[in-house]
KEKE-3310 file (N, C-alpha, C; in steps of 0.2 Angstrom, whole numbers, plus 5000, padded with zeros to 4 digits):
npx = (5132:5121:5114:5103:5092:5076:5057:5051:5063:5066:5054:5055:5067:5061:5049:5051:5054:5042:5031:5014:5006:5002:5006:5003:5010:5017:5021:5014:5011:5001:5000:4990:4976:4965:4950:4932:4915:4905:4895:4887:4883:4878:4876:4880:4892:4900:4900:4911:4923:4939:4950:4962:4976:4986:5002:5002:5006:5003:4999:4998:4986:4980:4974:4975:4962:4957:4947:4934:4929:4912:4908:4919:4927:4939:4952:4955:4965:4959:4963:4966:4970:4979:4979:4991:4983:4976:4965:4956:4954:4948:4958:4958:4965:4971:4976:4992:4989:4975:4975:4982:4973:4962:4968:4969:4955:4951:4959:4951:4939:4943:4946:4933:4928:4920:4917:4911:4910:4924:4930:4923:4928:4941:4943:4938:4946:4962:4978:4991:5005:5020:5029:5043:5053:5053:5052:5064:5057:5044:5045:5048:5037:5034:5045:5056:5069:5083:5093:5108:5116:5133:5141:5133:5129:5142:5144:5135:5140:5138:5144:5160:5175:5183:5174:5169)
npy = (4996:4999:4986:4985:4977:4973:4976:4963:4955:4959:4955:4941:4937:4940:4932:4920:4912:4907:4913:4920:4933:4943:4945:4943:4956:4962:4978:4991:5006:5020:5026:5035:5043:5032:5028:5027:5023:5035:5034:5043:5052:5068:5074:5073:5077:5073:5059:5050:5046:5049:5037:5033:5041:5049:5043:5037:5025:5007:4991:4975:4964:4952:4937:4938:4938:4932:4941:4943:4957:4959:4966:4969:4958:4958:4953:4954:4958:4956:4964:4964:4977:4987:5005:5018:5028:5021:5014:5000:4992:4985:4982:4984:4977:4978:4964:4962:4961:4964:4977:4983:4981:4989:5002:5005:5005:5016:5026:5026:5031:5043:5049:5049:5058:5055:5057:5055:5041:5038:5043:5035:5023:5025:5028:5015:5004:5001:5009:5004:4999:4989:4995:4993:4996:5011:5029:5041:5054:5050:5043:5053:5057:5047:5039:5039:5036:5030:5016:5013:5000:5000:4989:4980:4989:4991:4977:4976:4983:4997:5008:5016:5011:5022:5033:5032)
npz = (4950:4963:4973:4982:4994:4989:4993:4993:4995:5008:5014:5013:5020:5032:5033:5026:5010:5004:5009:5013:5003:5012:5028:5046:5055:5045:5037:5030:5020:5016:4999:4995:5001:5011:5008:5014:5012:5019:5033:5038:5028:5022:5010:4992:4991:5001:5002:5004:5017:5025:5030:5032:5032:5019:5017:5030:5041:5043:5051:5047:5055:5055:5046:5029:5016:4999:4988:4975:4964:4959:4948:4939:4939:4946:4955:4972:4988:5005:5018:5035:5046:5057:5059:5061:5067:5076:5072:5067:5052:5037:5023:5005:4993:4978:4966:4957:4943:4942:4947:4936:4927:4932:4931:4918:4916:4924:4916:4904:4909:4913:4901:4895:4902:4914:4928:4940:4941:4939:4951:4961:4958:4959:4973:4978:4980:4989:4989:4996:4998:5003:5017:5018:5009:5005:4999:5005:5006:5009:5021:5030:5038:5048:5052:5064:5069:5060:5055:5048:5039:5037:5033:5026:5015:5009:5006:4995:4986:4985:4990:4989:4998:5000:5001:5014)
capx = (5126:5119:5109:5099:5086:5069:5053:5051:5068:5065:5049:5058:5070:5056:5044:5053:5052:5035:5026:5008:5007:5001:5007:5002:5016:5019:5020:5010:5011:4997:5002:4986:4971:4960:4943:4926:4908:4903:4888:4883:4883:4873:4876:4883:4899:4903:4899:4916:4927:4946:4950:4969:4979:4991:5009:5001:5008:4998:5002:4993:4984:4976:4975:4972:4959:4956:4939:4933:4925:4907:4907:4924:4930:4945:4954:4959:4966:4955:4969:4964:4976:4979:4983:4994:4979:4973:4959:4956:4950:4950:4960:4955:4971:4970:4981:4994:4985:4969:4977:4983:4966:4958:4971:4966:4948:4952:4961:4946:4934:4945:4945:4927:4926:4915:4920:4907:4912:4931:4931:4921:4933:4948:4942:4935:4952:4967:4985:4994:5010:5024:5033:5049:5057:5049:5057:5064:5052:5039:5046:5049:5031:5033:5051:5060:5076:5086:5099:5111:5122:5138:5143:5127:5130:5149:5143:5132:5145:5134:5149:5167:5177:5186:5169:5169)
capy = (4998:4997:4981:4985:4972:4975:4974:4957:4952:4960:4950:4934:4937:4940:4926:4915:4914:4904:4917:4922:4940:4947:4942:4948:4960:4966:4985:4995:5014:5023:5030:5040:5042:5027:5031:5022:5026:5039:5032:5049:5057:5073:5076:5069:5079:5070:5051:5046:5048:5047:5033:5032:5047:5048:5042:5034:5018:5002:4985:4969:4961:4946:4933:4941:4933:4935:4942:4945:4961:4956:4970:4969:4952:4960:4950:4960:4955:4959:4963:4967:4981:4992:5010:5022:5032:5016:5011:4993:4992:4979:4986:4981:4979:4974:4960:4967:4961:4968:4984:4985:4982:4995:5008:5005:5007:5023:5030:5026:5035:5050:5051:5050:5063:5052:5059:5051:5033:5038:5044:5029:5016:5026:5027:5009:5000:5004:5010:5003:4995:4987:5000:4990:5000:5018:5034:5046:5058:5047:5041:5058:5057:5042:5036:5043:5034:5025:5013:5010:4995:5001:4982:4978:4993:4989:4971:4977:4988:5004:5014:5013:5012:5029:5038:5030)
capz = (4952:4970:4974:4989:4995:4988:4998:4992:4998:5015:5017:5012:5026:5038:5034:5022:5002:5003:5014:5009:5001:5017:5035:5052:5057:5039:5038:5025:5020:5012:4995:4994:5007:5011:5009:5015:5012:5025:5036:5040:5023:5021:5003:4988:4991:5007:5003:5007:5022:5024:5036:5034:5028:5014:5021:5037:5041:5047:5051:5046:5061:5054:5041:5022:5011:4992:4985:4968:4962:4955:4943:4934:4940:4948:4961:4977:4995:5011:5023:5041:5048:5062:5057:5066:5071:5081:5070:5064:5046:5032:5016:4999:4988:4970:4965:4952:4937:4943:4947:4930:4923:4935:4929:4911:4916:4926:4911:4901:4913:4913:4894:4894:4908:4918:4934:4946:4941:4940:4958:4964:4957:4962:4980:4981:4982:4992:4986:5002:4997:5010:5019:5018:5003:5004:4998:5011:5008:5012:5027:5035:5042:5053:5055:5069:5069:5055:5056:5041:5039:5032:5031:5021:5009:5007:5002:4990:4981:4985:4991:4990:5005:5000:5003:5021)
cpx = (5124:5114:5106:5093:5080:5064:5052:5057:5068:5060:5051:5062:5067:5053:5046:5050:5045:5030:5020:5010:5006:5001:5005:5009:5018:5018:5019:5011:5006:5000:4997:4981:4967:4954:4937:4920:4907:4896:4884:4882:4877:4871:4880:4890:4902:4902:4904:4921:4935:4947:4958:4971:4984:4997:5007:5002:5003:5002:4996:4993:4981:4978:4971:4968:4958:4948:4940:4927:4919:4906:4912:4928:4937:4947:4957:4959:4962:4960:4967:4970:4975:4982:4986:4990:4974:4967:4960:4951:4952:4952:4958:4961:4971:4976:4985:4992:4978:4970:4978:4977:4961:4961:4969:4960:4948:4954:4955:4940:4936:4944:4939:4924:4920:4918:4918:4910:4921:4932:4929:4926:4940:4948:4940:4940:4958:4974:4989:5000:5015:5027:5041:5055:5053:5055:5058:5059:5046:5038:5047:5043:5032:5040:5054:5067:5078:5093:5102:5116:5127:5140:5139:5128:5136:5148:5140:5135:5141:5138:5156:5170:5181:5181:5169:5175)
cpy = (4995:4991:4980:4980:4976:4973:4966:4953:4952:4955:4943:4933:4937:4934:4921:4916:4912:4908:4919:4930:4945:4944:4946:4950:4963:4974:4988:5002:5016:5027:5036:5039:5036:5029:5025:5026:5029:5037:5038:5054:5062:5075:5072:5071:5075:5063:5047:5050:5045:5042:5031:5037:5045:5048:5039:5028:5013:4995:4979:4965:4953:4942:4937:4935:4936:4935:4943:4951:4959:4961:4969:4962:4953:4956:4954:4955:4959:4958:4967:4971:4985:4999:5014:5026:5027:5013:5005:4994:4987:4983:4981:4982:4974:4969:4964:4966:4965:4975:4987:4986:4989:5002:5009:5008:5014:5027:5031:5031:5043:5053:5053:5056:5061:5052:5056:5044:5033:5038:5038:5023:5018:5025:5019:5005:5004:5004:5010:4998:4993:4993:4998:4994:5006:5023:5038:5051:5055:5044:5046:5058:5053:5040:5041:5041:5029:5023:5010:5005:4996:4994:4980:4983:4992:4982:4971:4981:4995:5010:5011:5015:5019:5034:5038:5034)
cpz = (4959:4970:4980:4989:4993:4994:4999:4996:5006:5018:5017:5018:5032:5039:5030:5016:5001:5007:5009:5007:5007:5023:5041:5053:5050:5039:5031:5025:5014:5006:4993:5000:5005:5013:5010:5014:5019:5028:5037:5035:5022:5014:4999:4988:4996:5008:5005:5013:5022:5031:5038:5029:5024:5019:5028:5036:5044:5047:5051:5053:5061:5047:5034:5018:5004:4991:4978:4967:4958:4949:4937:4935:4943:4955:4967:4984:5000:5016:5029:5044:5054:5060:5063:5070:5076:5078:5067:5059:5041:5025:5011:4994:4983:4970:4958:4946:4937:4944:4941:4925:4925:4932:4922:4912:4918:4920:4905:4903:4913:4906:4893:4899:4912:4925:4940:4946:4942:4947:4962:4964:4959:4969:4983:4983:4984:4989:4993:5001:5004:5011:5020:5013:5001:5002:5005:5012:5010:5019:5033:5040:5049:5056:5059:5070:5063:5057:5050:5043:5034:5029:5025:5015:5005:5002:4996:4984:4980:4986:4991:4996:5006:5003:5012:5024)
residu = (MET:CYS:GLY:LEU:PRO:SER:ALA:GLY:ALA:THR:ARG:SER:GLN:LEU:TRP:GLY:LYS:ASP:ALA:PRO:ASP:TYR:MET:PRO:GLY:ASP:ARG:LEU:ILE:ALA:LYS:MET:PRO:VAL:PHE:ARG:PRO:ASN:PRO:HIS:LYS:THR:SER:GLN:LYS:ASN:GLN:TRP:GLN:ILE:VAL:ILE:ASN:ASN:SER:GLU:GLU:CYS:GLU:VAL:VAL:GLY:LYS:ALA:THR:ILE:GLY:VAL:ASP:ARG:THR:HIS:GLN:TRP:GLU:TYR:TRP:GLU:VAL:PRO:VAL:LEU:ALA:ALA:SER:ARG:ILE:LYS:ILE:THR:LEU:ARG:ILE:LEU:THR:PRO:ASP:SER:GLU:GLU:GLN:ARG:LEU:GLU:TYR:LEU:LYS:GLU:LEU:ARG:LYS:ASP:ARG:ASN:TRP:LYS:LYS:TYR:TYR:TYR:TRP:LEU:LYS:LEU:TYR:ASP:ASN:VAL:PRO:TYR:SER:TYR:ALA:ILE:THR:THR:HIS:LYS:SER:GLN:VAL:TYR:ILE:LYS:LYS:LEU:PHE:VAL:SER:PHE:LYS:GLU:LEU:MET:SER:GLN:ASN:CYS:MET:SER:SER:THR:ILE:LEU)
# end
């Protein structure tokens, strides 16, 4: 089995193994659009606006801090980033435990067909993981050049020398 480095291993190589969860210079990629309340809303329908598009990359530009949602007590990171579109925004990224709780809550809202609350809680937090370990499909939008280390692949038993 091929043992390529994970995003965590890549971050450890960049920042050290005891680095905080989000460091200036970390690269993130939106798995779905990032929404914020629309200050110019004219109807219920357009109360949210997209500020970072799906698959858009961004870079952490400051120190991340931890916050707690008042309604559900979910912990989240407030992460200042600069998006590829050159806008500066603070992302709200739930901790893994809190994201698990939110997904369960969203499942219940879907089951109850409470769509207004469902979309509110879906859009309130951001699904923007590290971009160090992304799929080829997701990377097509922004990655212009790719460098493959065959030495690294060979050392991880990912390819046999006969293929090369």
